[in-house]
FINU-645489 format. One record per residue (C-alpha): residue number from 1; x, y negated, z; residue in one letter. Coordinates in steps of 0.001 Angstrom, whole numbers. Each point is the difference from the previous one (the first is absolute). Last residue first. Layout:
N
seq=NUM x=X y=Y z=Z type=a
...
This chain:
453
seq=453 x=-110546 y=68035 z=126619 type=h
seq=452 x=-1778 y=-3116 z=-1240 type=a
seq=451 x=-3081 y=51 z=-2230 type=s
seq=450 x=-344 y=-2830 z=-2519 type=l
seq=449 x=446 y=2117 z=-3114 type=g
seq=448 x=2154 y=2980 z=821 type=d
seq=447 x=3529 y=-307 z=1320 type=q
seq=446 x=-357 y=-3514 z=1357 type=p
seq=445 x=3127 y=-2141 z=-368 type=p
seq=444 x=1734 y=-677 z=3300 type=r
seq=443 x=348 y=-3599 z=1047 type=p
seq=442 x=2921 y=-812 z=2278 type=p
seq=441 x=-907 y=-331 z=3676 type=a
seq=440 x=-242 y=-3161 z=2066 type=p
seq=439 x=-272 y=669 z=3758 type=a
seq=438 x=-3419 y=-92 z=1641 type=g
seq=437 x=504 y=3263 z=1874 type=h
seq=436 x=-1809 y=2171 z=-2571 type=p
seq=435 x=1775 y=-1708 z=-2930 type=g
seq=434 x=-1107 y=-3211 z=-1706 type=v
seq=433 x=16 y=-392 z=-3788 type=f
seq=432 x=-744 y=-3598 z=-981 type=l
seq=431 x=3239 y=-1108 z=1619 type=c
seq=430 x=1901 y=1830 z=-2723 type=r
seq=429 x=-1704 y=-1926 z=-2820 type=l
seq=428 x=2693 y=-2655 z=-293 type=k
seq=427 x=2536 y=2702 z=-903 type=p
seq=426 x=-2062 y=858 z=-3181 type=q
seq=425 x=-206 y=-3507 z=-1459 type=l
seq=424 x=3583 y=-190 z=-1160 type=d
seq=423 x=-471 y=3310 z=-1826 type=n
seq=422 x=-3204 y=-1292 z=-1636 type=w
seq=421 x=1805 y=-3201 z=-1054 type=v
seq=420 x=2883 y=1986 z=-1512 type=k
seq=419 x=-2390 y=2325 z=-1824 type=s
seq=418 x=-1786 y=-2989 z=-1582 type=m
seq=417 x=3317 y=-1338 z=-1299 type=e
seq=416 x=1008 y=3352 z=-1482 type=k
seq=415 x=-3489 y=692 z=-1362 type=h
seq=414 x=12 y=-3343 z=-1845 type=g
seq=413 x=3554 y=326 z=-1272 type=q
seq=412 x=-585 y=3489 z=-1387 type=i
seq=411 x=-3430 y=-853 z=-1427 type=q
seq=410 x=1250 y=-3225 z=-1585 type=s
seq=409 x=3023 y=1760 z=-1446 type=n
seq=408 x=-2229 y=2706 z=-1538 type=v
seq=407 x=-2382 y=-2545 z=-1545 type=f
seq=406 x=2758 y=-2282 z=-1297 type=a
seq=405 x=1799 y=2960 z=-1572 type=g
seq=404 x=-3227 y=1242 z=-1565 type=l
seq=403 x=-699 y=-3409 z=-1517 type=i
seq=402 x=3550 y=-511 z=-1259 type=h
seq=401 x=-11 y=3526 z=-1451 type=s
seq=400 x=-3249 y=-751 z=-1848 type=t
seq=399 x=1490 y=-3238 z=-1375 type=l
seq=398 x=1966 y=2413 z=-2189 type=p
seq=397 x=-3062 y=-131 z=-2320 type=l
seq=396 x=451 y=-3697 z=-916 type=y
seq=395 x=2288 y=734 z=-2955 type=v
seq=394 x=-2605 y=2578 z=-1065 type=h
seq=393 x=-2642 y=-2728 z=-233 type=v
seq=392 x=2416 y=-2087 z=-2077 type=l
seq=391 x=517 y=2905 z=-2409 type=q
seq=390 x=-3755 y=141 z=-561 type=t
seq=389 x=33 y=-3757 z=-591 type=e
seq=388 x=2637 y=458 z=-2704 type=q
seq=387 x=-2009 y=2606 z=-1892 type=h
seq=386 x=-3148 y=-2063 z=462 type=l
seq=385 x=1789 y=-2973 z=-1578 type=c
seq=384 x=876 y=2034 z=-3114 type=y
seq=383 x=-3517 y=1436 z=-29 type=l
seq=382 x=-1402 y=-3558 z=-66 type=s
seq=381 x=2518 y=-927 z=-2704 type=f
seq=380 x=-1217 y=2909 z=-2113 type=h
seq=379 x=-3627 y=-1077 z=430 type=s
seq=378 x=889 y=-3634 z=-647 type=r
seq=377 x=1691 y=938 z=-3281 type=l
seq=376 x=-3016 y=2075 z=-991 type=e
seq=375 x=-2332 y=-2860 z=921 type=m
seq=374 x=2062 y=-2410 z=-2104 type=t
seq=373 x=-167 y=2385 z=-2967 type=q
seq=372 x=-3739 y=329 z=483 type=i
seq=371 x=-433 y=-3790 z=64 type=v
seq=370 x=2142 y=-332 z=-3121 type=n
seq=369 x=-2153 y=2635 z=-1722 type=e
seq=368 x=-3050 y=-1968 z=1099 type=q
seq=367 x=1342 y=-3109 z=-1700 type=q
seq=366 x=610 y=1984 z=-3197 type=v
seq=365 x=-3557 y=1371 z=180 type=i
seq=364 x=-1419 y=-3495 z=506 type=r
seq=363 x=1883 y=-1239 z=-3046 type=s
seq=362 x=-1307 y=2920 z=-2057 type=e
seq=361 x=-3559 y=-802 z=1079 type=l
seq=360 x=430 y=-3643 z=-958 type=q
seq=359 x=1472 y=1021 z=-3352 type=e
seq=358 x=-2942 y=2348 z=-654 type=m
seq=357 x=-2463 y=-2797 z=820 type=s
seq=356 x=1701 y=-2267 z=-2554 type=e
seq=355 x=166 y=2728 z=-2643 type=p
seq=354 x=-3821 y=382 z=100 type=e
seq=353 x=-1241 y=3496 z=835 type=r
seq=352 x=307 y=3049 z=-2231 type=s
seq=351 x=-2305 y=2237 z=2118 type=q
seq=350 x=2569 y=2807 z=38 type=v
seq=349 x=2765 y=-2457 z=855 type=a
seq=348 x=-2094 y=-1508 z=2806 type=a
seq=347 x=-663 y=3469 z=1482 type=s
seq=346 x=3701 y=853 z=-76 type=v
seq=345 x=860 y=-3288 z=1683 type=m
seq=344 x=-2755 y=402 z=2572 type=q
seq=343 x=1404 y=3425 z=829 type=r
seq=342 x=3453 y=-1528 z=396 type=k
seq=341 x=-1457 y=-2631 z=2317 type=m
seq=340 x=-1652 y=2653 z=2180 type=l
seq=339 x=3299 y=1874 z=334 type=s
seq=338 x=1788 y=-3200 z=975 type=y
seq=337 x=-2564 y=-632 z=2747 type=k
seq=336 x=554 y=3517 z=1339 type=h
seq=335 x=3771 y=-464 z=-88 type=l
seq=334 x=-289 y=-3297 z=1882 type=a
seq=333 x=-2295 y=1614 z=2572 type=r
seq=332 x=2491 y=2825 z=538 type=q
seq=331 x=2838 y=-2478 z=461 type=h
seq=330 x=-2054 y=-2026 z=2457 type=k
seq=329 x=-638 y=3155 z=2051 type=h
seq=328 x=3677 y=925 z=-25 type=l
seq=327 x=1037 y=-3547 z=1003 type=v
seq=326 x=-2420 y=-349 z=2870 type=g
seq=325 x=-1918 y=2946 z=1420 type=k
seq=324 x=2888 y=2459 z=-283 type=e
seq=323 x=2886 y=-2324 z=821 type=h
seq=322 x=-2021 y=-1905 z=2597 type=r
seq=321 x=-833 y=3309 z=1693 type=e
seq=320 x=3664 y=1012 z=73 type=c
seq=319 x=889 y=-3402 z=1453 type=l
seq=318 x=-2566 y=412 z=2783 type=d
seq=317 x=1553 y=3358 z=930 type=k
seq=316 x=3442 y=-1620 z=58 type=y
seq=315 x=-1327 y=-2845 z=2162 type=s
seq=314 x=-1408 y=2614 z=2379 type=q
seq=313 x=3416 y=1647 z=243 type=l
seq=312 x=1624 y=-3339 z=882 type=l
seq=311 x=-2644 y=-836 z=2598 type=d
seq=310 x=433 y=3521 z=1439 type=l
seq=309 x=3755 y=-589 z=301 type=f
seq=308 x=-567 y=-3237 z=1886 type=l
seq=307 x=-2686 y=1612 z=2167 type=n
seq=306 x=2404 y=2780 z=969 type=l
seq=305 x=2640 y=-2619 z=803 type=k
seq=304 x=-2543 y=-1868 z=2128 type=e
seq=303 x=-1083 y=3152 z=1836 type=v
seq=302 x=3537 y=1131 z=811 type=v
seq=301 x=2251 y=-2903 z=966 type=d
seq=300 x=-2528 y=-2661 z=1020 type=n
seq=299 x=-2770 y=2194 z=1448 type=e
seq=298 x=2578 y=2391 z=1416 type=e
seq=297 x=1686 y=-2864 z=1827 type=q
seq=296 x=-3310 y=-1310 z=1327 type=k
seq=295 x=-1015 y=3427 z=1317 type=g
seq=294 x=3392 y=504 z=1629 type=q
seq=293 x=-146 y=-3440 z=1589 type=q
seq=292 x=-3515 y=700 z=1308 type=a
seq=291 x=1157 y=3269 z=1590 type=a
seq=290 x=2990 y=-1732 z=1624 type=k
seq=289 x=-2213 y=-2829 z=1316 type=d
seq=288 x=-2488 y=2475 z=1443 type=a
seq=287 x=2814 y=1863 z=1759 type=l
seq=286 x=1261 y=-3314 z=1416 type=l
seq=285 x=-3509 y=-849 z=1220 type=a
seq=284 x=-136 y=3487 z=1530 type=f
seq=283 x=3270 y=-650 z=1816 type=e
seq=282 x=-1157 y=-3366 z=1353 type=v
seq=281 x=-3472 y=1320 z=896 type=s
seq=280 x=1564 y=2541 z=2367 type=l
seq=279 x=610 y=-2484 z=2808 type=g
seq=278 x=-3365 y=234 z=1756 type=k
seq=277 x=-231 y=3758 z=-266 type=l
seq=276 x=2831 y=564 z=2474 type=a
seq=275 x=-1376 y=-2396 z=2635 type=q
seq=274 x=-3485 y=1396 z=-447 type=k
seq=273 x=1238 y=3545 z=505 type=l
seq=272 x=1837 y=-947 z=3152 type=s
seq=271 x=-3102 y=-1732 z=1386 type=g
seq=270 x=-2170 y=2974 z=-876 type=w
seq=269 x=2338 y=2456 z=1680 type=t
seq=268 x=384 y=-1964 z=3254 type=s
seq=267 x=-1992 y=2516 z=2026 type=s
seq=266 x=-1869 y=-1011 z=3179 type=n
seq=265 x=-2937 y=2244 z=-975 type=l
seq=264 x=-312 y=-2032 z=-3188 type=s
seq=263 x=-3749 y=466 z=-524 type=a
seq=262 x=-1113 y=-511 z=3643 type=w
seq=261 x=2195 y=-3109 z=115 type=s
seq=260 x=-1862 y=-1771 z=-2791 type=p
seq=259 x=2329 y=-1458 z=-2698 type=l
seq=258 x=-658 y=-3673 z=-676 type=p
seq=257 x=-401 y=-916 z=-3731 type=t
seq=256 x=3063 y=-1920 z=-1095 type=t
seq=255 x=698 y=1855 z=-3278 type=d
seq=254 x=3427 y=-953 z=-1326 type=s
seq=253 x=1121 y=3604 z=-586 type=g
seq=252 x=-3149 y=769 z=-1977 type=l
seq=251 x=442 y=-3151 z=-2051 type=a
seq=250 x=3583 y=1034 z=-724 type=s
seq=249 x=-1130 y=3449 z=-1117 type=l
seq=248 x=-2669 y=-1642 z=-2156 type=e
seq=247 x=2569 y=-2358 z=-1534 type=k
seq=246 x=2315 y=2890 z=-797 type=g
seq=245 x=-2738 y=1951 z=-1802 type=f
seq=244 x=-1072 y=-3177 z=-1822 type=i
seq=243 x=3518 y=-494 z=-1357 type=l
seq=242 x=360 y=3672 z=-880 type=l
seq=241 x=-3326 y=-53 z=-1853 type=d
seq=240 x=949 y=-3114 z=-2014 type=a
seq=239 x=3339 y=1510 z=-990 type=a
seq=238 x=-1683 y=3273 z=-941 type=n
seq=237 x=-2462 y=-1935 z=-2200 type=d
seq=236 x=2961 y=-1669 z=-1741 type=i
seq=235 x=1732 y=3347 z=-463 type=a
seq=234 x=-3261 y=1569 z=-1213 type=r
seq=233 x=-451 y=-2762 z=-2587 type=s
seq=232 x=3558 y=495 z=-1208 type=v
seq=231 x=-629 y=3744 z=-304 type=m
seq=230 x=-3244 y=-633 z=-1901 type=r
seq=229 x=1776 y=-2390 z=-2370 type=e
seq=228 x=2661 y=2634 z=-656 type=a
seq=227 x=-2748 y=2522 z=-759 type=r
seq=226 x=-1635 y=-2354 z=-2526 type=d
seq=225 x=3378 y=-819 z=-1581 type=r
seq=224 x=820 y=3694 z=-410 type=l
seq=223 x=-3406 y=596 z=-1615 type=k
seq=222 x=590 y=-2827 z=-2491 type=h
seq=221 x=3499 y=1315 z=-586 type=f
seq=220 x=-1431 y=3351 z=-1087 type=s
seq=219 x=-2599 y=-1536 z=-2323 type=n
seq=218 x=2557 y=-2371 z=-1536 type=y
seq=217 x=2479 y=2810 z=-637 type=i
seq=216 x=-2731 y=2001 z=-1751 type=n
seq=215 x=-968 y=-2975 z=-2202 type=r
seq=214 x=3699 y=-583 z=-672 type=i
seq=213 x=372 y=3545 z=-1293 type=l
seq=212 x=-3139 y=-206 z=-2166 type=e
seq=211 x=1087 y=-3275 z=-1578 type=r
seq=210 x=3487 y=1300 z=-599 type=s
seq=209 x=-1342 y=3101 z=-1762 type=m
seq=208 x=-2368 y=-2022 z=-2214 type=a
seq=207 x=2751 y=-2491 z=-896 type=f
seq=206 x=2457 y=2783 z=-760 type=q
seq=205 x=-2500 y=1615 z=-2359 type=t
seq=204 x=-680 y=-3328 z=-1730 type=q
seq=203 x=3727 y=-772 z=-252 type=i
seq=202 x=830 y=3291 z=-1725 type=d
seq=201 x=2119 y=-1575 z=-2748 type=a
seq=200 x=1958 y=-2088 z=2496 type=p
seq=199 x=-471 y=-3786 z=-263 type=l
seq=198 x=2875 y=-2282 z=-1008 type=f
seq=197 x=-927 y=-419 z=-3670 type=d
seq=196 x=-3648 y=-640 z=921 type=k
seq=195 x=995 y=-3172 z=1853 type=a
seq=194 x=1341 y=-1560 z=-3215 type=r
seq=193 x=-2491 y=-2869 z=-400 type=a
seq=192 x=77 y=-744 z=3736 type=a
seq=191 x=3796 y=95 z=292 type=l
seq=190 x=516 y=-3767 z=-223 type=r
seq=189 x=-2456 y=-489 z=2851 type=c
seq=188 x=-1963 y=-3247 z=-197 type=n
seq=187 x=-3277 y=1005 z=-1636 type=m
seq=186 x=-220 y=3316 z=1832 type=f
seq=185 x=780 y=-1690 z=3328 type=e
seq=184 x=-3073 y=-2223 z=-272 type=d
seq=183 x=-269 y=-3321 z=-1784 type=g
seq=182 x=1846 y=-3138 z=969 type=l
seq=181 x=-919 y=-3581 z=903 type=c
seq=180 x=-3450 y=806 z=1362 type=q
seq=179 x=1328 y=2162 z=2832 type=a
seq=178 x=2364 y=-2733 z=1201 type=s
seq=177 x=-2811 y=-2534 z=-20 type=e
seq=176 x=-2126 y=2354 z=2087 type=k
seq=175 x=2810 y=475 z=2531 type=l
seq=174 x=597 y=-3750 z=267 type=k
seq=173 x=-3743 y=-572 z=412 type=n
seq=172 x=-65 y=2465 z=2912 type=q
seq=171 x=3125 y=-1470 z=1640 type=v
seq=170 x=-1770 y=-3269 z=694 type=d
seq=169 x=1610 y=-2194 z=2677 type=p
seq=168 x=3643 y=664 z=-848 type=g
seq=167 x=2222 y=2448 z=1895 type=s
seq=166 x=926 y=2307 z=-2866 type=f
seq=165 x=2340 y=2683 z=1398 type=s
seq=164 x=-1752 y=3364 z=233 type=l
seq=163 x=-2760 y=-541 z=-2552 type=f
seq=162 x=2247 y=-1739 z=-2521 type=l
seq=161 x=2773 y=2554 z=425 type=k
seq=160 x=-2536 y=2739 z=-698 type=l
seq=159 x=-1411 y=-1906 z=-2991 type=i
seq=158 x=3495 y=-368 z=-1507 type=t
seq=157 x=457 y=3713 z=-575 type=d
seq=156 x=3094 y=1930 z=1096 type=e
seq=155 x=-1626 y=1647 z=3033 type=s
seq=154 x=-3085 y=912 z=-2011 type=f
seq=153 x=1964 y=2068 z=-2546 type=p
seq=152 x=1919 y=2012 z=2677 type=p
seq=151 x=-2700 y=258 z=2726 type=h
seq=150 x=1598 y=-1103 z=3282 type=r
seq=149 x=-1888 y=-3288 z=371 type=a
seq=148 x=-3262 y=1673 z=-1063 type=v
seq=147 x=243 y=2802 z=2572 type=l
seq=146 x=993 y=-2598 z=2606 type=n
seq=145 x=-2933 y=-2277 z=-914 type=i
seq=144 x=-2563 y=2793 z=317 type=f
seq=143 x=1367 y=1456 z=3249 type=r
seq=142 x=-64 y=-3455 z=1614 type=k
seq=141 x=-3519 y=-616 z=-1297 type=l
seq=140 x=-1117 y=3312 z=1535 type=a
seq=139 x=1551 y=-883 z=3372 type=r
seq=138 x=-1713 y=-3386 z=-14 type=r
seq=137 x=-3284 y=1688 z=-973 type=r
seq=136 x=213 y=2381 z=2954 type=a
seq=135 x=774 y=-2937 z=2319 type=e
seq=134 x=-2976 y=-1999 z=-1293 type=i
seq=133 x=-2317 y=3008 z=328 type=f
seq=132 x=1071 y=649 z=3602 type=e
seq=131 x=-295 y=-3668 z=886 type=r
seq=130 x=-3598 y=-229 z=-1189 type=d
seq=129 x=-1000 y=-1312 z=-3405 type=a
seq=128 x=-2902 y=-2161 z=-1088 type=g
seq=127 x=-2755 y=900 z=-2417 type=l
seq=126 x=1755 y=325 z=-3367 type=m
seq=125 x=2830 y=2401 z=674 type=r
seq=124 x=2451 y=46 z=-2872 type=k
seq=123 x=1286 y=3441 z=-875 type=p
seq=122 x=3692 y=939 z=282 type=p
seq=121 x=1892 y=-616 z=-3239 type=l
seq=120 x=787 y=2795 z=-2432 type=a
seq=119 x=3541 y=794 z=-1071 type=p
seq=118 x=926 y=-803 z=-3621 type=v
seq=117 x=1577 y=3093 z=-1511 type=m
seq=116 x=872 y=-1021 z=-3561 type=r
seq=115 x=-1802 y=93 z=-3353 type=y
seq=114 x=-2085 y=-3159 z=522 type=p
seq=113 x=3108 y=-2026 z=905 type=f
seq=112 x=-729 y=-3654 z=-890 type=k
seq=111 x=-3738 y=10 z=651 type=h
seq=110 x=235 y=2394 z=2930 type=l
seq=109 x=2773 y=-2106 z=1535 type=l
seq=108 x=-2002 y=-3204 z=-491 type=t
seq=107 x=-3047 y=1590 z=1631 type=e
seq=106 x=2111 y=983 z=3029 type=h
seq=105 x=1461 y=-3537 z=266 type=f
seq=104 x=-3521 y=-1433 z=-188 type=v
seq=103 x=-1143 y=2332 z=2806 type=v
seq=102 x=3115 y=-664 z=2123 type=f
seq=101 x=-765 y=-3718 z=-176 type=d
seq=100 x=-3584 y=821 z=1015 type=n
seq=99 x=1342 y=1627 z=3197 type=y
seq=98 x=1759 y=-3192 z=1016 type=r
seq=97 x=3683 y=-695 z=-364 type=r
seq=96 x=2635 y=-1965 z=1867 type=y
seq=95 x=3596 y=52 z=-1189 type=v
seq=94 x=3376 y=1018 z=1422 type=c
seq=93 x=2917 y=523 z=-2340 type=s
seq=92 x=3414 y=1619 z=116 type=k
seq=91 x=-722 y=1308 z=-3514 type=f
seq=90 x=1144 y=3525 z=850 type=r
seq=89 x=-1088 y=4 z=3639 type=q
seq=88 x=-3479 y=-1188 z=-897 type=s
seq=87 x=-2311 y=-1617 z=2544 type=s
seq=86 x=-3788 y=-123 z=-247 type=v
seq=85 x=-1775 y=-1904 z=2775 type=e
seq=84 x=-3662 y=880 z=-279 type=y
seq=83 x=-3134 y=-2118 z=324 type=e
seq=82 x=-3406 y=1082 z=1264 type=v
seq=81 x=-2956 y=-2293 z=-523 type=h
seq=80 x=-2619 y=-1566 z=2263 type=k
seq=79 x=-2999 y=-1385 z=-1760 type=l
seq=78 x=-1864 y=-3297 z=-96 type=f
seq=77 x=2340 y=-2958 z=140 type=l
seq=76 x=3103 y=2134 z=246 type=g
seq=75 x=1355 y=1607 z=3143 type=k
seq=74 x=3470 y=1437 z=158 type=k
seq=73 x=924 y=3314 z=1561 type=e
seq=72 x=3573 y=483 z=1135 type=p
seq=71 x=2031 y=1326 z=-2966 type=v
seq=70 x=-66 y=3768 z=-441 type=l
seq=69 x=3195 y=1666 z=-1139 type=e
seq=68 x=1041 y=1540 z=-3308 type=v
seq=67 x=3667 y=992 z=-222 type=q
seq=66 x=1653 y=844 z=-3314 type=v
seq=65 x=3055 y=2232 z=-222 type=a
seq=64 x=1641 y=-115 z=-3420 type=d
seq=63 x=1965 y=1993 z=-2540 type=r
seq=62 x=1562 y=2131 z=2746 type=a
seq=61 x=-2988 y=2343 z=114 type=l
seq=60 x=545 y=952 z=-3649 type=l
seq=59 x=3734 y=481 z=393 type=e
seq=58 x=-615 y=2220 z=3033 type=q
seq=57 x=-2632 y=2006 z=-1885 type=l
seq=56 x=2453 y=658 z=-2804 type=t
seq=55 x=-207 y=-1396 z=-3508 type=l
seq=54 x=1108 y=1166 z=-3430 type=s
seq=53 x=-3375 y=-400 z=-1698 type=l
seq=52 x=-78 y=1661 z=-3411 type=l
seq=51 x=-2032 y=-1255 z=-2963 type=l
seq=50 x=2468 y=-2714 z=-997 type=p
seq=49 x=2757 y=2553 z=-713 type=n
seq=48 x=3140 y=-2053 z=424 type=g
seq=47 x=-174 y=-3765 z=552 type=p
seq=46 x=-3320 y=-1736 z=752 type=p
seq=45 x=-1733 y=-1765 z=-2894 type=v
seq=44 x=-954 y=-3498 z=1087 type=q
seq=43 x=-3424 y=-1214 z=1071 type=m
seq=42 x=-833 y=-3442 z=-1333 type=q
seq=41 x=-535 y=-2875 z=2449 type=g
seq=40 x=3649 y=-1057 z=-36 type=a
seq=39 x=-47 y=59 z=-3793 type=d
seq=38 x=3196 y=1282 z=-1599 type=p
seq=37 x=1123 y=-2269 z=-2846 type=a
seq=36 x=-1386 y=1037 z=-3380 type=r
seq=35 x=2342 y=680 z=-2882 type=p
seq=34 x=-1289 y=-1368 z=-3323 type=e
seq=33 x=77 y=2660 z=-2737 type=s
seq=32 x=-3593 y=1071 z=680 type=v
seq=31 x=-1258 y=-3557 z=-272 type=p
seq=30 x=-1560 y=-1511 z=3139 type=p
seq=29 x=-3779 y=417 z=412 type=v
seq=28 x=-1940 y=-3207 z=666 type=p
seq=27 x=-2539 y=142 z=2854 type=s
seq=26 x=-3621 y=1058 z=335 type=d
seq=25 x=275 y=2985 z=-2358 type=v
seq=24 x=2162 y=1831 z=2537 type=s
seq=23 x=1978 y=2947 z=-1308 type=l
seq=22 x=-74 y=3633 z=1041 type=l
seq=21 x=2625 y=2116 z=-1735 type=h
seq=20 x=-502 y=3006 z=-2266 type=a
seq=19 x=2831 y=2505 z=20 type=a
seq=18 x=2133 y=1058 z=-2968 type=g
seq=17 x=3205 y=-710 z=1910 type=c
seq=16 x=1847 y=-2345 z=-2375 type=g
seq=15 x=-2562 y=-637 z=-2715 type=p
seq=14 x=-2505 y=-1086 z=2691 type=c
seq=13 x=-3483 y=1295 z=-668 type=p
seq=12 x=-2491 y=-2749 z=-986 type=p
seq=11 x=-935 y=-2350 z=2898 type=d
seq=10 x=-2897 y=985 z=2208 type=l
seq=9 x=-2161 y=-2870 z=1240 type=k
seq=8 x=-469 y=-1919 z=3256 type=w
seq=7 x=-2365 y=-2619 z=1425 type=r
seq=6 x=899 y=-1383 z=3412 type=p
seq=5 x=-1944 y=1349 z=2987 type=l
seq=4 x=-2480 y=-1857 z=2207 type=p
seq=3 x=-94 y=1456 z=3541 type=f
seq=2 x=-3105 y=1722 z=1305 type=p
seq=1 x=-740 y=-8 z=3748 type=m
């Protein structure tokens, strides 16, 4: 949804730093000599080199931990809707949000931070939603809000605090009002007009290389996530199979069909077997529970972390596309329009047009020059932000070791617990193997297939 923006113009170069500053034409401009008090809504210049992010993954994760849980379904007059309980550790808040609240918050972020990695929202399902879809969307919303809450510029912005802590009846209008009050990050950042000064000379080459590297990382992690999902699915299927296997053994042991005497030949083998089979469902139910626990743990600790990192990488890819199709494209169009105006100017001079029409054309050319200058500043600021967002992706890269560690630990713990249950089960099978005189005999593994020697 479009947000109305205030009107802005370029002030003449500052005598102090030689840079052009963006000034609002909708409000009075204080004199240059008058010191301005810091505005809470205006982004401050960070100390040191503003281009560099001195963050670790642990510091990033410690910024906040946001939980998103489903609220029991409520029924409206016509439609059922899903509501989420969103709790922030940082703000010590607990609010209730609907999916459309997330949508408005997402649009507000894109409006205010067009040159930053804004994670995508999960899609909205129009024709109803089953439990599996609702759970997948809850997980995706949780990943989205945690990536936003830990993002350096987003985490210090008022709209995040508003979304995570405002408990009034209409958070959507509050978010829209907040977006209308101020322009985007470019208009509010004190470094916007000097972004070019902080960029390396080979920024375009570095941007192309970083984009290619992150594209390759994304493709590899996408495959890893797919395989991890398959392993989780197999663990859950294995749990279901073990449970059914145990139930069938128990059903076999509980069978009450009379045994004809001519079949048993006065042997108690079938009765002994039934007695042994009857109690095996407990162990197989325990095995099924262990397999399900392992699958659930790997879904939470491995698949979800992979999805979180993939969401981040996808937001970087989306940002690169916005950079190319947005500010660069607008800059090219502005240059093209300026070129056409200059041609008109030359043509008008040759044709000796009226002075009034020449003045109008000159005024339009000056306005277009301001537009081009603004586009150039935005282009440099976009690259400045891209440089920082690339660093942020690399701050998240050590998450790989967390994922691998969780996967290995889950496999070790899972196999260890399953092995213990199998070992406990083995002595209970002794009565299933009867010797030649009816005495229990330990099982001997066949040497070749099913043949015994």
